[in-house]
C-alpha positions in Angstrom: -20.0 42.7 21.1 -22.2 42.9 24.1 -25.5 44.7 24.1 -24.0 47.4 26.3 -21.0 47.9 24.1 -23.4 48.2 21.1 -25.4 50.9 22.9 -22.3 52.8 23.9 -21.1 52.6 20.3 -24.4 54.0 19.1 -24.1 56.9 21.6 -20.6 57.7 20.3 -21.9 57.6 16.7 -24.7 60.0 17.7 -22.1 62.3 19.3 -20.0 62.2 16.1 -23.0 63.1 13.9 -23.9 65.9 16.3 -20.4 67.3 16.1 -20.3 67.0 12.3 -23.6 68.9 12.1 -22.3 71.6 14.4 -19.1 72.0 12.4 -21.0 72.2 9.1 -23.1 75.2 10.3 -22.1 78.6 9.3 -21.6 80.6 12.4 -22.1 77.6 14.7 -24.8 75.6 16.2 -28.2 77.2 17.0 -30.0 76.1 20.1 -33.3 76.1 18.1 -31.8 73.2 16.1 -31.5 71.2 19.3 -35.3 71.5 19.9 -36.4 71.2 16.3 -39.8 69.7 15.5 -39.3 68.9 11.8 -38.9 65.2 11.1 -36.7 66.0 8.0 -34.1 67.9 10.2 -30.9 65.9 11.0 -31.3 66.6 14.7 -35.0 65.6 14.9 -35.5 63.7 18.2 -31.8 63.8 18.9 -32.2 64.9 22.5 -34.9 62.3 23.3 -33.2 59.5 21.5 -29.8 60.2 23.1 -31.3 60.5 26.6 -33.3 57.3 26.2 -30.3 55.3 25.1 -28.1 56.8 27.8 -30.6 55.9 30.5 -30.8 52.3 29.2 -27.1 52.1 29.7 -27.3 53.5 33.2 -30.2 51.2 34.1 -28.3 48.2 32.7 -25.2 49.1 34.8 -27.3 49.4 38.0 -29.0 46.1 37.2 -25.6 44.4 36.7 -24.4 45.8 40.1 -27.6 45.2 42.0 -27.8 48.9 42.9 -30.5 51.5 42.5 -30.4 54.8 40.7 
């Protein structure tokens, strides 16, 4: 599996975990959970980690095509 495919798989796994967390909450997902600052919380650093990985994929795609973002 290529490095890009591994990163995409990781993004999809993160999405699945997020959806599972959302479904497990009584009354739905709370936005406060999205910005949580507790390292023991399941969504700790989710936004940052997801965004960083997504940008690596975008950068790699641009590098492969010789284009700029």
